[in-house]
C-alpha positions in Angstrom: 50.7 -52.9 13.0 46.9 -52.5 12.4 44.7 -51.6 15.4 41.4 -52.9 14.2 39.2 -51.5 16.9 39.7 -48.0 18.2 37.0 -45.7 19.7 38.7 -42.5 18.8 35.5 -40.4 19.1 35.2 -41.3 22.8 35.2 -38.4 25.3 38.4 -39.9 26.9 40.3 -38.8 23.8 38.8 -35.3 23.5 41.7 -33.5 25.3 44.6 -35.1 23.3 43.6 -37.2 20.3 46.4 -35.7 18.2 49.0 -36.8 20.8 47.4 -40.2 21.2 47.7 -40.9 17.5 51.3 -39.5 17.4 52.4 -41.9 20.2 50.8 -44.8 18.3 52.4 -44.0 15.0 55.8 -43.6 16.8 55.2 -47.1 18.2 54.7 -48.7 14.9 50.9 -48.5 14.5 50.3 -47.8 10.8 46.6 -48.4 10.4 43.5 -47.7 12.6 39.9 -48.7 12.3 37.7 -46.2 14.0 34.5 -47.8 15.2 31.0 -46.3 15.0 28.9 -47.2 18.1 25.7 -45.4 17.0 24.5 -43.8 13.8 24.3 -40.3 15.2 28.0 -40.6 16.1 28.9 -41.5 12.5 29.7 -37.9 11.3 32.2 -37.6 14.1 33.8 -41.0 13.4 33.9 -40.3 9.7 35.5 -36.9 10.2 38.3 -38.5 12.3 38.9 -41.1 9.6 38.8 -38.4 6.9 41.5 -36.3 8.6 44.2 -38.9 8.1 45.4 -41.3 5.4 46.0 -44.1 7.9 42.5 -44.2 9.6 39.4 -46.0 8.2 36.0 -46.4 9.9 32.9 -48.5 10.3 29.3 -47.6 10.3 26.7 -49.1 12.7 25.1 -49.2 16.1 26.2 -51.1 19.2 23.6 -53.4 20.7 23.4 -51.2 23.8 21.8 -48.5 21.5 19.6 -50.9 19.5 16.4 -49.4 21.1 17.2 -46.0 19.7 17.9 -47.2 16.2 15.9 -50.3 15.9 13.9 -49.0 13.0 16.9 -48.0 10.9 16.6 -49.8 7.6 19.6 -51.7 6.2 19.5 -49.3 3.2 20.7 -46.5 5.5 23.8 -48.4 6.4 24.3 -49.5 2.8 24.2 -45.9 1.6 26.6 -44.7 4.3 29.0 -47.6 3.5 29.3 -46.3 -0.1 32.4 -44.3 1.0 36.0 -45.2 0.6 36.7 -44.7 4.3 34.0 -47.1 5.4 35.4 -50.6 5.5 33.1 -52.5 7.9 29.5 -52.7 9.2 29.1 -52.4 13.0 29.8 -52.9 15.7 26.6 -54.8 16.2 25.5 -58.0 17.9 24.0 -59.0 21.2 24.7 -57.9 24.8 22.5 -59.7 27.3 24.7 -59.0 30.2 23.7 -55.3 30.6 20.4 -55.5 28.7 20.4 -51.8 27.9 18.2 -52.6 24.9 15.5 -55.2 24.8 16.6 -58.5 23.3 14.1 -58.5 20.5 15.3 -55.0 19.4 19.0 -56.2 19.6 18.1 -59.1 17.4 16.3 -56.9 14.9 19.3 -54.5 14.7 21.8 -57.4 14.4 20.0 -58.9 11.5 19.7 -55.5 9.8 23.4 -55.0 10.1 24.0 -58.4 8.6 21.8 -57.6 5.7 23.9 -54.5 5.1 27.1 -56.5 5.3 25.8 -59.0 2.8 24.7 -56.3 0.4 27.9 -54.3 0.6 30.4 -57.1 0.8 31.9 -55.6 4.0 32.5 -57.6 7.1 30.2 -57.3 10.1 31.9 -56.5 13.4 30.1 -58.6 16.1 30.0 -57.7 19.8 28.6 -60.6 21.9 28.3 -60.9 25.7 26.3 -63.6 27.6 24.7 -64.5 24.2 26.8 -67.2 22.7 24.1 -69.6 21.6 21.8 -66.9 20.2 24.7 -65.2 18.4 25.8 -68.4 16.8 22.2 -69.3 15.8 21.6 -65.9 14.2 24.9 -66.0 12.3 24.2 -69.5 11.0 20.6 -68.6 10.0 21.7 -65.4 8.2 24.7 -67.1 6.6 22.3 -69.7 5.1 20.6 -66.7 3.3 23.9 -65.6 1.7 27.6 -65.1 2.5 29.0 -62.3 4.6 32.3 -61.7 6.4 32.3 -62.0 10.1 34.6 -60.6 12.9 34.0 -61.8 16.4 35.6 -58.8 18.1 37.3 -58.6 21.5 36.5 -62.2 21.9 35.6 -63.4 25.4 33.0 -66.0 24.4 33.1 -69.8 24.7 34.6 -72.5 22.6 31.3 -73.4 20.9 30.6 -69.9 19.5 34.2 -69.7 18.3 34.0 -73.1 16.6 30.6 -72.3 15.0 31.9 -68.8 13.9 35.1 -70.2 12.4 33.0 -72.7 10.4 31.4 -69.7 8.8 34.8 -68.2 7.9 34.8 -65.8 10.8 37.9 -64.0 12.1 38.5 -63.5 15.9 40.1 -60.5 17.4 42.0 -60.4 20.7 42.4 -57.4 23.0 44.3 -56.6 26.2 42.0 -59.0 28.0 44.3 -61.8 26.7 47.0 -60.4 29.1 44.8 -60.3 32.2 46.0 -62.6 34.9 42.6 -64.3 35.4 41.7 -64.6 31.7 42.4 -68.3 31.7 39.2 -69.3 29.8 39.8 -66.7 27.1 43.3 -67.9 26.6 42.2 -71.5 26.4 39.7 -70.6 23.6 42.1 -68.4 21.7 44.8 -71.0 21.8 42.6 -73.2 19.6 41.9 -70.5 17.0 43.9 -71.0 13.8 46.7 -68.5 13.4 45.3 -67.3 10.1 42.0 -66.3 11.7 43.3 -64.0 14.4 43.7 -60.2 14.4 44.7 -57.6 17.0 42.8 -54.7 18.6 43.0 -52.5 21.6 39.3 -51.5 21.9 40.7 -48.3 23.3 40.0 -46.4 25.6 38.8 -49.6 27.3 40.6 -52.7 28.4 44.2 -51.6 28.6 46.6 -54.5 28.5 49.1 -55.4 31.2 51.2 -53.5 32.3 48.8 -50.6 31.8 45.7 -52.2 33.1 43.4 -49.7 34.9 44.7 -46.8 32.8 43.1 -45.3 29.7 43.9 -47.6 26.8 45.6 -46.2 23.7 46.5 -47.6 20.3 50.2 -47.3 21.3 49.6 -50.2 23.7 48.8 -52.6 20.8 52.3 -54.2 20.9 51.5 -55.5 24.4 48.4 -57.3 23.0 50.7 -58.8 20.4 53.1 -59.9 23.1 50.3 -61.7 25.0 49.3 -63.6 21.9 52.9 -64.4 21.1 53.4 -65.8 24.5 50.2 -67.9 24.2 51.3 -69.3 20.8 55.0 -69.7 21.6 56.0 -67.5 18.7 57.8 -64.2 18.4 56.1 -60.8 18.4 57.3 -60.3 14.8 55.7 -63.5 13.7 52.4 -62.7 15.3 52.4 -59.1 14.0 53.1 -60.2 10.5 50.4 -62.9 10.5 47.8 -60.6 12.1 48.6 -57.9 9.6 48.0 -60.2 6.7 44.8 -61.5 8.3 43.5 -57.9 9.0 44.1 -56.8 5.4 42.4 -59.9 4.0 39.3 -59.3 6.2 39.1 -55.5 5.6 39.7 -55.6 1.9 39.1 -51.9 1.3 42.0 -50.9 3.6 45.2 -50.1 1.7 
């Protein structure tokens, strides 16, 4: 299995990252994508990826931190992405729920990341919350300027953004949220996503799936995300895992 979104540099993993990874590997997780949430964290994220053959990483800045890195040129990301361990740009996008960064700076940062994705040929990992219409509009506007790969990560958006993203060739990743009792709307949207556009993630240490909800999330819990998707689709875990593995390797083409 491939956990396509792990925040391994998070403080929650400082005491026992080695043990966390060992548990995941023992549970069948064979690939990890360590996510960069802000550029000044990239050296730490890259060091984690560089310490193991089965970990890759992204480079980018989460929209929460756009105000700190709004003037970072796309060329900086492009240069950092010229590294065999860097397989994606982001995570980036729009978060209008918390508004930790002004909307205009989030938009500027988002478009800068897309420019880097277009130039490098790497997919852009998109975080979006309470910004479906604007996210879709920016993706469509930028796509008209030239192709780039898209991942709508940890998807909790509506059916319209999913439809418009899929029309651009986007992939959609599901997390432990899919297993939450009250996540009816998320399950309804994911049920309509083609099987060949779905991938799995934990987004650890956040959003632990049932039966671990409320605990620190770990990559070892990814099979429970697969189970939630399998139940939704009426398929076996093995079928879901095989399909999502194929999809993940197609999206993240630099991963071996």
